[in-house]
PDB file of N, CA, C and O in Angstrom:
ATOM      1  N   MET A   1       6.859  -0.415 -11.993  1.00  0.00           N
ATOM      2  CA  MET A   1       5.617   0.150 -12.481  1.00  0.00           C
ATOM      3  C   MET A   1       5.134   1.183 -11.436  1.00  0.00           C
ATOM      4  O   MET A   1       5.051   0.892 -10.242  1.00  0.00           O
ATOM      5  N   ASN A   2       4.829   2.360 -11.913  1.00  0.00           N
ATOM      6  CA  ASN A   2       4.268   3.358 -10.994  1.00  0.00           C
ATOM      7  C   ASN A   2       2.792   3.554 -11.332  1.00  0.00           C
ATOM      8  O   ASN A   2       2.244   2.851 -12.181  1.00  0.00           O
ATOM      9  N   LYS A   3       2.152   4.514 -10.661  1.00  0.00           N
ATOM     10  CA  LYS A   3       0.725   4.679 -10.812  1.00  0.00           C
ATOM     11  C   LYS A   3       0.346   5.038 -12.268  1.00  0.00           C
ATOM     12  O   LYS A   3      -0.640   4.522 -12.794  1.00  0.00           O
ATOM     13  N   THR A   4       1.114   5.902 -12.900  1.00  0.00           N
ATOM     14  CA  THR A   4       0.836   6.269 -14.282  1.00  0.00           C
ATOM     15  C   THR A   4       0.907   5.058 -15.212  1.00  0.00           C
ATOM     16  O   THR A   4       0.070   4.893 -16.100  1.00  0.00           O
ATOM     17  N   ASP A   5       1.921   4.212 -14.995  1.00  0.00           N
ATOM     18  CA  ASP A   5       2.063   2.998 -15.797  1.00  0.00           C
ATOM     19  C   ASP A   5       0.860   2.056 -15.556  1.00  0.00           C
ATOM     20  O   ASP A   5       0.348   1.426 -16.481  1.00  0.00           O
ATOM     21  N   LEU A   6       0.431   1.986 -14.277  1.00  0.00           N
ATOM     22  CA  LEU A   6      -0.720   1.138 -13.960  1.00  0.00           C
ATOM     23  C   LEU A   6      -1.959   1.631 -14.682  1.00  0.00           C
ATOM     24  O   LEU A   6      -2.705   0.832 -15.247  1.00  0.00           O
ATOM     25  N   ILE A   7      -2.188   2.935 -14.673  1.00  0.00           N
ATOM     26  CA  ILE A   7      -3.342   3.510 -15.336  1.00  0.00           C
ATOM     27  C   ILE A   7      -3.283   3.227 -16.822  1.00  0.00           C
ATOM     28  O   ILE A   7      -4.307   2.878 -17.411  1.00  0.00           O
ATOM     29  N   GLU A   8      -2.135   3.361 -17.447  1.00  0.00           N
ATOM     30  CA  GLU A   8      -1.978   3.051 -18.839  1.00  0.00           C
ATOM     31  C   GLU A   8      -2.254   1.585 -19.149  1.00  0.00           C
ATOM     32  O   GLU A   8      -2.895   1.255 -20.146  1.00  0.00           O
ATOM     33  N   ALA A   9      -1.748   0.701 -18.261  1.00  0.00           N
ATOM     34  CA  ALA A   9      -1.968  -0.752 -18.442  1.00  0.00           C
ATOM     35  C   ALA A   9      -3.443  -1.088 -18.349  1.00  0.00           C
ATOM     36  O   ALA A   9      -3.950  -1.889 -19.134  1.00  0.00           O
ATOM     37  N   VAL A  10      -4.141  -0.479 -17.392  1.00  0.00           N
ATOM     38  CA  VAL A  10      -5.591  -0.767 -17.245  1.00  0.00           C
ATOM     39  C   VAL A  10      -6.321  -0.246 -18.451  1.00  0.00           C
ATOM     40  O   VAL A  10      -7.204  -0.925 -18.974  1.00  0.00           O
ATOM     41  N   ALA A  11      -5.979   0.949 -18.916  1.00  0.00           N
ATOM     42  CA  ALA A  11      -6.637   1.532 -20.094  1.00  0.00           C
ATOM     43  C   ALA A  11      -6.454   0.633 -21.324  1.00  0.00           C
ATOM     44  O   ALA A  11      -7.392   0.411 -22.089  1.00  0.00           O
ATOM     45  N   THR A  12      -5.214   0.116 -21.501  1.00  0.00           N
ATOM     46  CA  THR A  12      -4.937  -0.734 -22.608  1.00  0.00           C
ATOM     47  C   THR A  12      -5.649  -2.059 -22.516  1.00  0.00           C
ATOM     48  O   THR A  12      -6.229  -2.538 -23.490  1.00  0.00           O
ATOM     49  N   GLU A  13      -5.600  -2.659 -21.319  1.00  0.00           N
ATOM     50  CA  GLU A  13      -6.220  -3.964 -21.100  1.00  0.00           C
ATOM     51  C   GLU A  13      -7.740  -3.934 -21.256  1.00  0.00           C
ATOM     52  O   GLU A  13      -8.335  -4.856 -21.814  1.00  0.00           O
ATOM     53  N   MET A  14      -8.370  -2.845 -20.748  1.00  0.00           N
ATOM     54  CA  MET A  14      -9.818  -2.747 -20.761  1.00  0.00           C
ATOM     55  C   MET A  14     -10.316  -2.041 -22.038  1.00  0.00           C
ATOM     56  O   MET A  14     -11.518  -2.014 -22.306  1.00  0.00           O
ATOM     57  N   LYS A  15      -9.385  -1.473 -22.821  1.00  0.00           N
ATOM     58  CA  LYS A  15      -9.726  -0.745 -24.049  1.00  0.00           C
ATOM     59  C   LYS A  15     -10.690   0.441 -23.710  1.00  0.00           C
ATOM     60  O   LYS A  15     -11.720   0.638 -24.354  1.00  0.00           O
ATOM     61  N   ILE A  16     -10.298   1.201 -22.680  1.00  0.00           N
ATOM     62  CA  ILE A  16     -11.016   2.399 -22.285  1.00  0.00           C
ATOM     63  C   ILE A  16     -10.097   3.613 -22.278  1.00  0.00           C
ATOM     64  O   ILE A  16      -8.877   3.455 -22.292  1.00  0.00           O
ATOM     65  N   PRO A  17     -10.644   4.796 -22.259  1.00  0.00           N
ATOM     66  CA  PRO A  17      -9.799   6.026 -22.186  1.00  0.00           C
ATOM     67  C   PRO A  17      -8.995   6.059 -20.887  1.00  0.00           C
ATOM     68  O   PRO A  17      -9.411   5.491 -19.877  1.00  0.00           O
ATOM     69  N   LYS A  18      -7.867   6.711 -20.921  1.00  0.00           N
ATOM     70  CA  LYS A  18      -7.009   6.806 -19.759  1.00  0.00           C
ATOM     71  C   LYS A  18      -7.702   7.531 -18.575  1.00  0.00           C
ATOM     72  O   LYS A  18      -7.469   7.215 -17.408  1.00  0.00           O
ATOM     73  N   GLY A  19      -8.526   8.473 -18.911  1.00  0.00           N
ATOM     74  CA  GLY A  19      -9.264   9.194 -17.861  1.00  0.00           C
ATOM     75  C   GLY A  19     -10.200   8.241 -17.041  1.00  0.00           C
ATOM     76  O   GLY A  19     -10.289   8.334 -15.816  1.00  0.00           O
ATOM     77  N   ASP A  20     -10.870   7.349 -17.757  1.00  0.00           N
ATOM     78  CA  ASP A  20     -11.729   6.370 -17.104  1.00  0.00           C
ATOM     79  C   ASP A  20     -10.898   5.381 -16.267  1.00  0.00           C
ATOM     80  O   ASP A  20     -11.267   5.005 -15.154  1.00  0.00           O
ATOM     81  N   ALA A  21      -9.767   4.981 -16.854  1.00  0.00           N
ATOM     82  CA  ALA A  21      -8.874   4.022 -16.148  1.00  0.00           C
ATOM     83  C   ALA A  21      -8.313   4.692 -14.899  1.00  0.00           C
ATOM     84  O   ALA A  21      -8.130   4.027 -13.880  1.00  0.00           O
ATOM     85  N   ALA A  22      -8.033   6.010 -14.957  1.00  0.00           N
ATOM     86  CA  ALA A  22      -7.496   6.703 -13.808  1.00  0.00           C
ATOM     87  C   ALA A  22      -8.571   6.728 -12.695  1.00  0.00           C
ATOM     88  O   ALA A  22      -8.245   6.574 -11.518  1.00  0.00           O
ATOM     89  N   LYS A  23      -9.826   6.919 -13.065  1.00  0.00           N
ATOM     90  CA  LYS A  23     -10.893   6.915 -12.055  1.00  0.00           C
ATOM     91  C   LYS A  23     -11.032   5.528 -11.417  1.00  0.00           C
ATOM     92  O   LYS A  23     -11.274   5.419 -10.215  1.00  0.00           O
ATOM     93  N   ILE A  24     -10.884   4.509 -12.194  1.00  0.00           N
ATOM     94  CA  ILE A  24     -10.987   3.129 -11.647  1.00  0.00           C
ATOM     95  C   ILE A  24      -9.849   2.834 -10.699  1.00  0.00           C
ATOM     96  O   ILE A  24     -10.068   2.294  -9.614  1.00  0.00           O
ATOM     97  N   VAL A  25      -8.608   3.187 -11.100  1.00  0.00           N
ATOM     98  CA  VAL A  25      -7.442   2.929 -10.253  1.00  0.00           C
ATOM     99  C   VAL A  25      -7.583   3.726  -8.935  1.00  0.00           C
ATOM    100  O   VAL A  25      -7.370   3.191  -7.847  1.00  0.00           O
ATOM    101  N   GLU A  26      -7.947   5.021  -9.064  1.00  0.00           N
ATOM    102  CA  GLU A  26      -8.102   5.869  -7.863  1.00  0.00           C
ATOM    103  C   GLU A  26      -9.185   5.292  -6.961  1.00  0.00           C
ATOM    104  O   GLU A  26      -9.041   5.303  -5.739  1.00  0.00           O
ATOM    105  N   SER A  27     -10.237   4.804  -7.532  1.00  0.00           N
ATOM    106  CA  SER A  27     -11.321   4.213  -6.732  1.00  0.00           C
ATOM    107  C   SER A  27     -10.867   2.979  -5.970  1.00  0.00           C
ATOM    108  O   SER A  27     -11.173   2.831  -4.787  1.00  0.00           O
ATOM    109  N   VAL A  28     -10.146   2.104  -6.630  1.00  0.00           N
ATOM    110  CA  VAL A  28      -9.645   0.904  -6.023  1.00  0.00           C
ATOM    111  C   VAL A  28      -8.687   1.281  -4.846  1.00  0.00           C
ATOM    112  O   VAL A  28      -8.804   0.769  -3.732  1.00  0.00           O
ATOM    113  N   LEU A  29      -7.770   2.171  -5.147  1.00  0.00           N
ATOM    114  CA  LEU A  29      -6.806   2.563  -4.108  1.00  0.00           C
ATOM    115  C   LEU A  29      -7.512   3.255  -2.931  1.00  0.00           C
ATOM    116  O   LEU A  29      -7.132   3.059  -1.777  1.00  0.00           O
ATOM    117  N   GLY A  30      -8.519   4.047  -3.223  1.00  0.00           N
ATOM    118  CA  GLY A  30      -9.302   4.667  -2.147  1.00  0.00           C
ATOM    119  C   GLY A  30     -10.065   3.654  -1.299  1.00  0.00           C
ATOM    120  O   GLY A  30     -10.185   3.827  -0.086  1.00  0.00           O
ATOM    121  N   CYS A  31     -10.567   2.631  -1.907  1.00  0.00           N
ATOM    122  CA  CYS A  31     -11.292   1.570  -1.169  1.00  0.00           C
ATOM    123  C   CYS A  31     -10.288   0.798  -0.293  1.00  0.00           C
ATOM    124  O   CYS A  31     -10.617   0.440   0.838  1.00  0.00           O
ATOM    125  N   ILE A  32      -9.116   0.547  -0.780  1.00  0.00           N
ATOM    126  CA  ILE A  32      -8.091  -0.142   0.046  1.00  0.00           C
ATOM    127  C   ILE A  32      -7.759   0.736   1.216  1.00  0.00           C
ATOM    128  O   ILE A  32      -7.653   0.238   2.337  1.00  0.00           O
ATOM    129  N   GLU A  33      -7.585   2.051   1.003  1.00  0.00           N
ATOM    130  CA  GLU A  33      -7.254   2.958   2.077  1.00  0.00           C
ATOM    131  C   GLU A  33      -8.376   2.984   3.134  1.00  0.00           C
ATOM    132  O   GLU A  33      -8.094   2.941   4.332  1.00  0.00           O
ATOM    133  N   THR A  34      -9.633   3.053   2.699  1.00  0.00           N
ATOM    134  CA  THR A  34     -10.772   3.057   3.564  1.00  0.00           C
ATOM    135  C   THR A  34     -10.814   1.761   4.378  1.00  0.00           C
ATOM    136  O   THR A  34     -11.057   1.794   5.584  1.00  0.00           O
ATOM    137  N   GLY A  35     -10.581   0.629   3.725  1.00  0.00           N
ATOM    138  CA  GLY A  35     -10.550  -0.665   4.413  1.00  0.00           C
ATOM    139  C   GLY A  35      -9.450  -0.717   5.482  1.00  0.00           C
ATOM    140  O   GLY A  35      -9.667  -1.257   6.567  1.00  0.00           O
ATOM    141  N   LEU A  36      -8.315  -0.177   5.189  1.00  0.00           N
ATOM    142  CA  LEU A  36      -7.230  -0.173   6.182  1.00  0.00           C
ATOM    143  C   LEU A  36      -7.550   0.716   7.372  1.00  0.00           C
ATOM    144  O   LEU A  36      -7.194   0.392   8.506  1.00  0.00           O
ATOM    145  N   LYS A  37      -8.231   1.852   7.116  1.00  0.00           N
ATOM    146  CA  LYS A  37      -8.636   2.725   8.188  1.00  0.00           C
ATOM    147  C   LYS A  37      -9.660   2.082   9.108  1.00  0.00           C
ATOM    148  O   LYS A  37      -9.587   2.229  10.328  1.00  0.00           O
ATOM    149  N   SER A  38     -10.609   1.373   8.524  1.00  0.00           N
ATOM    150  CA  SER A  38     -11.730   0.847   9.338  1.00  0.00           C
ATOM    151  C   SER A  38     -11.399  -0.577   9.894  1.00  0.00           C
ATOM    152  O   SER A  38     -11.705  -0.854  11.053  1.00  0.00           O
ATOM    153  N   ASP A  39     -10.799  -1.450   9.109  1.00  0.00           N
ATOM    154  CA  ASP A  39     -10.572  -2.828   9.554  1.00  0.00           C
ATOM    155  C   ASP A  39      -9.139  -3.160   9.875  1.00  0.00           C
ATOM    156  O   ASP A  39      -8.870  -4.197  10.481  1.00  0.00           O
ATOM    157  N   ALA A  40      -8.226  -2.325   9.495  1.00  0.00           N
ATOM    158  CA  ALA A  40      -6.782  -2.527   9.684  1.00  0.00           C
ATOM    159  C   ALA A  40      -6.253  -3.678   8.799  1.00  0.00           C
ATOM    160  O   ALA A  40      -5.108  -4.102   8.956  1.00  0.00           O
ATOM    161  N   LYS A  41      -7.082  -4.175   7.880  1.00  0.00           N
ATOM    162  CA  LYS A  41      -6.653  -5.287   7.008  1.00  0.00           C
ATOM    163  C   LYS A  41      -7.555  -5.348   5.783  1.00  0.00           C
ATOM    164  O   LYS A  41      -8.775  -5.218   5.878  1.00  0.00           O
ATOM    165  N   VAL A  42      -6.922  -5.549   4.630  1.00  0.00           N
ATOM    166  CA  VAL A  42      -7.676  -5.720   3.383  1.00  0.00           C
ATOM    167  C   VAL A  42      -7.150  -6.970   2.710  1.00  0.00           C
ATOM    168  O   VAL A  42      -5.992  -7.009   2.296  1.00  0.00           O
ATOM    169  N   ASN A  43      -7.973  -7.977   2.596  1.00  0.00           N
ATOM    170  CA  ASN A  43      -7.561  -9.258   2.022  1.00  0.00           C
ATOM    171  C   ASN A  43      -8.113  -9.401   0.620  1.00  0.00           C
ATOM    172  O   ASN A  43      -9.329  -9.413   0.428  1.00  0.00           O
ATOM    173  N   LEU A  44      -7.225  -9.511  -0.369  1.00  0.00           N
ATOM    174  CA  LEU A  44      -7.614  -9.720  -1.768  1.00  0.00           C
ATOM    175  C   LEU A  44      -7.225 -11.156  -2.121  1.00  0.00           C
ATOM    176  O   LEU A  44      -6.063 -11.433  -2.419  1.00  0.00           O
ATOM    177  N   THR A  45      -8.193 -12.059  -2.088  1.00  0.00           N
ATOM    178  CA  THR A  45      -7.932 -13.467  -2.308  1.00  0.00           C
ATOM    179  C   THR A  45      -7.211 -13.666  -3.631  1.00  0.00           C
ATOM    180  O   THR A  45      -7.601 -13.129  -4.668  1.00  0.00           O
ATOM    181  N   GLY A  46      -6.137 -14.466  -3.561  1.00  0.00           N
ATOM    182  CA  GLY A  46      -5.353 -14.775  -4.749  1.00  0.00           C
ATOM    183  C   GLY A  46      -4.291 -13.711  -5.076  1.00  0.00           C
ATOM    184  O   GLY A  46      -3.479 -13.889  -5.983  1.00  0.00           O
ATOM    185  N   PHE A  47      -4.315 -12.595  -4.314  1.00  0.00           N
ATOM    186  CA  PHE A  47      -3.303 -11.569  -4.554  1.00  0.00           C
ATOM    187  C   PHE A  47      -2.493 -11.305  -3.300  1.00  0.00           C
ATOM    188  O   PHE A  47      -1.265 -11.377  -3.351  1.00  0.00           O
ATOM    189  N   GLY A  48      -3.129 -11.003  -2.176  1.00  0.00           N
ATOM    190  CA  GLY A  48      -2.435 -10.761  -0.946  1.00  0.00           C
ATOM    191  C   GLY A  48      -3.245  -9.981   0.025  1.00  0.00           C
ATOM    192  O   GLY A  48      -4.432  -9.737  -0.194  1.00  0.00           O
ATOM    193  N   THR A  49      -2.590  -9.568   1.150  1.00  0.00           N
ATOM    194  CA  THR A  49      -3.229  -8.851   2.197  1.00  0.00           C
ATOM    195  C   THR A  49      -2.476  -7.560   2.569  1.00  0.00           C
ATOM    196  O   THR A  49      -1.272  -7.593   2.822  1.00  0.00           O
ATOM    197  N   PHE A  50      -3.178  -6.451   2.599  1.00  0.00           N
ATOM    198  CA  PHE A  50      -2.621  -5.192   3.065  1.00  0.00           C
ATOM    199  C   PHE A  50      -2.961  -5.106   4.563  1.00  0.00           C
ATOM    200  O   PHE A  50      -4.098  -5.341   4.973  1.00  0.00           O
ATOM    201  N   ILE A  51      -1.929  -4.758   5.376  1.00  0.00           N
ATOM    202  CA  ILE A  51      -2.089  -4.751   6.805  1.00  0.00           C
ATOM    203  C   ILE A  51      -1.654  -3.391   7.374  1.00  0.00           C
ATOM    204  O   ILE A  51      -0.606  -2.866   6.999  1.00  0.00           O
ATOM    205  N   LYS A  52      -2.462  -2.827   8.277  1.00  0.00           N
ATOM    206  CA  LYS A  52      -2.057  -1.610   8.947  1.00  0.00           C
ATOM    207  C   LYS A  52      -1.172  -1.988  10.115  1.00  0.00           C
ATOM    208  O   LYS A  52      -1.522  -2.866  10.903  1.00  0.00           O
ATOM    209  N   LYS A  53      -0.022  -1.329  10.235  1.00  0.00           N
ATOM    210  CA  LYS A  53       0.928  -1.646  11.298  1.00  0.00           C
ATOM    211  C   LYS A  53       1.119  -0.414  12.197  1.00  0.00           C
ATOM    212  O   LYS A  53       1.373   0.687  11.710  1.00  0.00           O
ATOM    213  N   ASN A  54       0.998  -0.613  13.479  1.00  0.00           N
ATOM    214  CA  ASN A  54       1.217   0.431  14.421  1.00  0.00           C
ATOM    215  C   ASN A  54       2.609   0.249  15.026  1.00  0.00           C
ATOM    216  O   ASN A  54       2.893  -0.778  15.643  1.00  0.00           O
ATOM    217  N   ARG A  55       3.450   1.220  14.853  1.00  0.00           N
ATOM    218  CA  ARG A  55       4.824   1.165  15.375  1.00  0.00           C
ATOM    219  C   ARG A  55       4.879   1.992  16.659  1.00  0.00           C
ATOM    220  O   ARG A  55       4.544   3.177  16.645  1.00  0.00           O
ATOM    221  N   PRO A  56       5.295   1.383  17.759  1.00  0.00           N
ATOM    222  CA  PRO A  56       5.325   2.106  19.037  1.00  0.00           C
ATOM    223  C   PRO A  56       6.434   3.173  19.066  1.00  0.00           C
ATOM    224  O   PRO A  56       7.343   3.182  18.235  1.00  0.00           O
ATOM    225  N   ALA A  57       6.320   4.063  20.051  1.00  0.00           N
ATOM    226  CA  ALA A  57       7.346   5.076  20.237  1.00  0.00           C
ATOM    227  C   ALA A  57       8.624   4.400  20.696  1.00  0.00           C
ATOM    228  O   ALA A  57       8.568   3.384  21.390  1.00  0.00           O
ATOM    229  N   ARG A  58       9.765   4.936  20.326  1.00  0.00           N
ATOM    230  CA  ARG A  58      11.026   4.329  20.713  1.00  0.00           C
ATOM    231  C   ARG A  58      12.116   5.413  20.791  1.00  0.00           C
ATOM    232  O   ARG A  58      11.926   6.559  20.384  1.00  0.00           O
ATOM    233  N   THR A  59      13.233   4.999  21.319  1.00  0.00           N
ATOM    234  CA  THR A  59      14.363   5.903  21.419  1.00  0.00           C
ATOM    235  C   THR A  59      15.391   5.522  20.363  1.00  0.00           C
ATOM    236  O   THR A  59      15.782   4.360  20.262  1.00  0.00           O
ATOM    237  N   GLY A  60      15.824   6.492  19.587  1.00  0.00           N
ATOM    238  CA  GLY A  60      16.804   6.255  18.539  1.00  0.00           C
ATOM    239  C   GLY A  60      18.046   7.126  18.807  1.00  0.00           C
ATOM    240  O   GLY A  60      18.133   7.817  19.822  1.00  0.00           O
ATOM    241  N   VAL A  61      18.977   7.072  17.886  1.00  0.00           N
ATOM    242  CA  VAL A  61      20.189   7.858  18.005  1.00  0.00           C
ATOM    243  C   VAL A  61      20.347   8.714  16.785  1.00  0.00           C
ATOM    244  O   VAL A  61      20.244   8.232  15.657  1.00  0.00           O
ATOM    245  N   SER A  62      20.607  10.031  17.012  1.00  0.00           N
ATOM    246  CA  SER A  62      20.815  10.959  15.886  1.00  0.00           C
ATOM    247  C   SER A  62      22.125  10.609  15.191  1.00  0.00           C
ATOM    248  O   SER A  62      23.166  10.523  15.842  1.00  0.00           O
ATOM    249  N   PRO A  63      22.086  10.406  13.884  1.00  0.00           N
ATOM    250  CA  PRO A  63      23.345  10.051  13.172  1.00  0.00           C
ATOM    251  C   PRO A  63      24.402  11.179  13.191  1.00  0.00           C
ATOM    252  O   PRO A  63      25.602  10.939  13.050  1.00  0.00           O
ATOM    253  N   ILE A  64      23.901  12.421  13.373  1.00  0.00           N
ATOM    254  CA  ILE A  64      24.806  13.571  13.293  1.00  0.00           C
ATOM    255  C   ILE A  64      25.464  13.825  14.658  1.00  0.00           C
ATOM    256  O   ILE A  64      26.686  13.924  14.771  1.00  0.00           O
ATOM    257  N   THR A  65      24.582  13.931  15.726  1.00  0.00           N
ATOM    258  CA  THR A  65      25.092  14.313  17.053  1.00  0.00           C
ATOM    259  C   THR A  65      25.373  13.092  17.915  1.00  0.00           C
ATOM    260  O   THR A  65      26.008  13.224  18.962  1.00  0.00           O
ATOM    261  N   LYS A  66      24.924  11.912  17.513  1.00  0.00           N
ATOM    262  CA  LYS A  66      25.064  10.681  18.270  1.00  0.00           C
ATOM    263  C   LYS A  66      24.310  10.733  19.626  1.00  0.00           C
ATOM    264  O   LYS A  66      24.559   9.912  20.509  1.00  0.00           O
ATOM    265  N   GLN A  67      23.415  11.678  19.771  1.00  0.00           N
ATOM    266  CA  GLN A  67      22.627  11.822  20.983  1.00  0.00           C
ATOM    267  C   GLN A  67      21.294  11.075  20.852  1.00  0.00           C
ATOM    268  O   GLN A  67      20.748  10.981  19.752  1.00  0.00           O
ATOM    269  N   PRO A  68      20.772  10.552  21.948  1.00  0.00           N
ATOM    270  CA  PRO A  68      19.455   9.826  21.884  1.00  0.00           C
ATOM    271  C   PRO A  68      18.356  10.832  21.552  1.00  0.00           C
ATOM    272  O   PRO A  68      18.349  11.979  22.000  1.00  0.00           O
ATOM    273  N   ILE A  69      17.418  10.325  20.729  1.00  0.00           N
ATOM    274  CA  ILE A  69      16.241  11.148  20.386  1.00  0.00           C
ATOM    275  C   ILE A  69      14.991  10.267  20.529  1.00  0.00           C
ATOM    276  O   ILE A  69      15.027   9.048  20.363  1.00  0.00           O
ATOM    277  N   ASP A  70      13.915  10.936  20.837  1.00  0.00           N
ATOM    278  CA  ASP A  70      12.631  10.209  20.965  1.00  0.00           C
ATOM    279  C   ASP A  70      11.963  10.162  19.590  1.00  0.00           C
ATOM    280  O   ASP A  70      11.801  11.197  18.943  1.00  0.00           O
ATOM    281  N   ILE A  71      11.577   8.965  19.144  1.00  0.00           N
ATOM    282  CA  ILE A  71      10.878   8.773  17.898  1.00  0.00           C
ATOM    283  C   ILE A  71       9.435   8.506  18.236  1.00  0.00           C
ATOM    284  O   ILE A  71       9.161   7.560  18.975  1.00  0.00           O
ATOM    285  N   PRO A  72       8.460   9.314  17.718  1.00  0.00           N
ATOM    286  CA  PRO A  72       7.051   9.150  18.103  1.00  0.00           C
ATOM    287  C   PRO A  72       6.456   7.904  17.451  1.00  0.00           C
ATOM    288  O   PRO A  72       7.008   7.378  16.485  1.00  0.00           O
ATOM    289  N   PRO A  73       5.340   7.442  17.981  1.00  0.00           N
ATOM    290  CA  PRO A  73       4.674   6.299  17.349  1.00  0.00           C
ATOM    291  C   PRO A  73       4.167   6.664  15.959  1.00  0.00           C
ATOM    292  O   PRO A  73       3.763   7.802  15.721  1.00  0.00           O
ATOM    293  N   THR A  74       4.189   5.698  15.043  1.00  0.00           N
ATOM    294  CA  THR A  74       3.711   5.964  13.677  1.00  0.00           C
ATOM    295  C   THR A  74       2.827   4.796  13.238  1.00  0.00           C
ATOM    296  O   THR A  74       2.826   3.718  13.832  1.00  0.00           O
ATOM    297  N   VAL A  75       2.087   5.063  12.184  1.00  0.00           N
ATOM    298  CA  VAL A  75       1.244   4.054  11.547  1.00  0.00           C
ATOM    299  C   VAL A  75       1.819   3.790  10.160  1.00  0.00           C
ATOM    300  O   VAL A  75       2.102   4.731   9.419  1.00  0.00           O
ATOM    301  N   SER A  76       1.989   2.549   9.812  1.00  0.00           N
ATOM    302  CA  SER A  76       2.533   2.136   8.556  1.00  0.00           C
ATOM    303  C   SER A  76       1.641   1.128   7.869  1.00  0.00           C
ATOM    304  O   SER A  76       0.657   0.683   8.459  1.00  0.00           O
ATOM    305  N   CYS A  77       1.949   0.757   6.653  1.00  0.00           N
ATOM    306  CA  CYS A  77       1.193  -0.232   5.917  1.00  0.00           C
ATOM    307  C   CYS A  77       2.147  -1.294   5.413  1.00  0.00           C
ATOM    308  O   CYS A  77       3.241  -0.988   4.940  1.00  0.00           O
ATOM    309  N   GLY A  78       1.714  -2.579   5.520  1.00  0.00           N
ATOM    310  CA  GLY A  78       2.518  -3.654   5.001  1.00  0.00           C
ATOM    311  C   GLY A  78       1.694  -4.473   4.021  1.00  0.00           C
ATOM    312  O   GLY A  78       0.473  -4.336   3.952  1.00  0.00           O
ATOM    313  N   PHE A  79       2.360  -5.309   3.280  1.00  0.00           N
ATOM    314  CA  PHE A  79       1.700  -6.207   2.314  1.00  0.00           C
ATOM    315  C   PHE A  79       2.270  -7.585   2.402  1.00  0.00           C
ATOM    316  O   PHE A  79       3.488  -7.757   2.382  1.00  0.00           O
ATOM    317  N   ARG A  80       1.411  -8.580   2.499  1.00  0.00           N
ATOM    318  CA  ARG A  80       1.803  -9.999   2.488  1.00  0.00           C
ATOM    319  C   ARG A  80       1.224 -10.642   1.236  1.00  0.00           C
ATOM    320  O   ARG A  80       0.004 -10.731   1.103  1.00  0.00           O
ATOM    321  N   PRO A  81       2.072 -11.092   0.316  1.00  0.00           N
ATOM    322  CA  PRO A  81       1.538 -11.734  -0.908  1.00  0.00           C
ATOM    323  C   PRO A  81       0.931 -13.068  -0.596  1.00  0.00           C
ATOM    324  O   PRO A  81       1.349 -13.743   0.344  1.00  0.00           O
ATOM    325  N   SER A  82      -0.067 -13.465  -1.387  1.00  0.00           N
ATOM    326  CA  SER A  82      -0.660 -14.760  -1.201  1.00  0.00           C
ATOM    327  C   SER A  82       0.257 -15.850  -1.802  1.00  0.00           C
ATOM    328  O   SER A  82       1.194 -15.557  -2.545  1.00  0.00           O
ATOM    329  N   ALA A  83      -0.041 -17.087  -1.460  1.00  0.00           N
ATOM    330  CA  ALA A  83       0.736 -18.217  -2.001  1.00  0.00           C
ATOM    331  C   ALA A  83       0.594 -18.249  -3.525  1.00  0.00           C
ATOM    332  O   ALA A  83       1.562 -18.534  -4.230  1.00  0.00           O
ATOM    333  N   GLN A  84      -0.621 -17.953  -4.043  1.00  0.00           N
ATOM    334  CA  GLN A  84      -0.825 -17.955  -5.481  1.00  0.00           C
ATOM    335  C   GLN A  84       0.032 -16.933  -6.213  1.00  0.00           C
ATOM    336  O   GLN A  84       0.595 -17.221  -7.269  1.00  0.00           O
ATOM    337  N   LEU A  85       0.128 -15.693  -5.622  1.00  0.00           N
ATOM    338  CA  LEU A  85       0.916 -14.657  -6.198  1.00  0.00           C
ATOM    339  C   LEU A  85       2.409 -15.051  -6.158  1.00  0.00           C
ATOM    340  O   LEU A  85       3.134 -14.802  -7.122  1.00  0.00           O
ATOM    341  N   LYS A  86       2.865 -15.656  -5.065  1.00  0.00           N
ATOM    342  CA  LYS A  86       4.252 -16.076  -4.969  1.00  0.00           C
ATOM    343  C   LYS A  86       4.574 -17.115  -6.039  1.00  0.00           C
ATOM    344  O   LYS A  86       5.649 -17.085  -6.638  1.00  0.00           O
ATOM    345  N   GLU A  87       3.644 -18.028  -6.275  1.00  0.00           N
ATOM    346  CA  GLU A  87       3.859 -19.045  -7.348  1.00  0.00           C
ATOM    347  C   GLU A  87       3.967 -18.412  -8.707  1.00  0.00           C
ATOM    348  O   GLU A  87       4.822 -18.799  -9.503  1.00  0.00           O
ATOM    349  N   ARG A  88       3.102 -17.427  -8.999  1.00  0.00           N
ATOM    350  CA  ARG A  88       3.113 -16.762 -10.299  1.00  0.00           C
ATOM    351  C   ARG A  88       4.364 -15.945 -10.545  1.00  0.00           C
ATOM    352  O   ARG A  88       4.774 -15.739 -11.687  1.00  0.00           O
ATOM    353  N   LEU A  89       4.983 -15.467  -9.426  1.00  0.00           N
ATOM    354  CA  LEU A  89       6.212 -14.680  -9.579  1.00  0.00           C
ATOM    355  C   LEU A  89       7.395 -15.578  -9.780  1.00  0.00           C
ATOM    356  O   LEU A  89       8.518 -15.096  -9.927  1.00  0.00           O
TER     357      LEU A  89
END
């Protein structure tokens, strides 16, 4: 399922126009993003937890030249499903 499919599913489930469903989905995703920026964690009880992950700088190897390269630090996002979600799956 991609974002378009999610918007269509919300529109169908809520019996609302796709435009309104798109606004709802965008709002929820925006709130999750804001929560990750400010708290580094968004917990949705019964669904799971989104976590901001900081990856430190490291040294890697170029697959083409086989020479060491410096990889800068990055910020990533992870998700841990709740026990309830795992049971439903």
